[in-house]
N, C-alpha and C positions, 0 to 999 in steps of 0.2 A: 270402543263400545264399552260402556260402563258396567260394571258389575253390578250384582243385586247388592252386594253389601253395601254401597255408596248411599247415605241416607243424604234427602236434601230437605233441609229445615225451613220452617217459617219462623214468624215472631212468634204465634201462639203455642208452638209446640216445643219451642227451645230450651224454656226452663226445665219441663221433665224430661228431655232430653239429655241434658247435661246434669240431671240433678243426683246421678247414681255414681257409685263407687268405681264403676267403668270407667277408665280414661275415654274422653271424648274430644278427639280433634274436630275443629271446625275452619273452615276456610272461608273466609270473606272475601266475595269474590263478584264480578259484574261482567256481562257478555261483551261490553266493548275494551275490556282492559287487555291489552296484549299479552303481560305478564301471568294474568289470570291464568290465562290459554296454554301457556307454556308449563306451567305446574299441572295443571289439571290431569293430565294422564298420569301425572306420579301419585297424585292424591287418590285415583282411582286403583292404582295398583296396591297402594296401601290399605284401601279398603277391604280389599281381595287377600292381602297376606296376614291383617290382622283382623280377619272375621273370627267371632267369639271372643277376643282378647280385649279388642278396645271399639269404638264407635268412630266411624269417619265418616263426616257430614259438610256441606257443601252451604251456603248463606250467602243468595243473591241479595246484595246491598240496596238494589235499587227496587226490589219488590218487597223488602221487609226493612227499613229504615229503622225502628226502634232499638232492636238487638245491637247493630254495630254504635248507634248511638251510647248506650249503655256501658259497652268496652275500649270507648274512646279511639275505634278504629277510624284512623285518619286517611291510611292509604290503604290500596288494596294490590295485590293478593296481603291479607294477614290471616295468620292462620295462629290460631290458639287451643292450646290443649287444656281441657278442662277435667276435674276431679271431684266429686262430690259437690257440687255447682262451682267448684272455687277456680281460679287461673293459674294454672300452675306453671306455664309456659306460654311464649309467644314469640313469634319470627314475622318480619314483615318483608316482602319482596319473594321473588322467583328462588326460592333455596333449594339447595338440592335434596335430595333423598334421602342421603345418609343423617344428612342433618336432621330430618324429621323424624328418622329410624331413632336416632339417638334421643329425643324429646320423648317418643312413648314409650320405648325401653325403660326410660328413667321413670316414667309414671306408670309402668306395670309390676 
């Protein structure tokens, strides 16, 4: 069950969401991607654990092709951490929760 803290982004709202000084971790994924499904629950947990400290979001690359292209997302899942609209960190593949926590904590 997804928490209310997880944001589902579209191309049109992307820039406004990543533009603040609050860190924003975006999970670029697709419904047909096995590793994306594996990391999904971890991303949802982080959304609840970092509520009020960071924005945790998912973007379906099939429904929103413009944004992944801008950031050269060639494989999914790719998770990109933004702050003030800039890429701070990036990982590709179903990485562990501890690695994502380390990324987020560095940006806080």
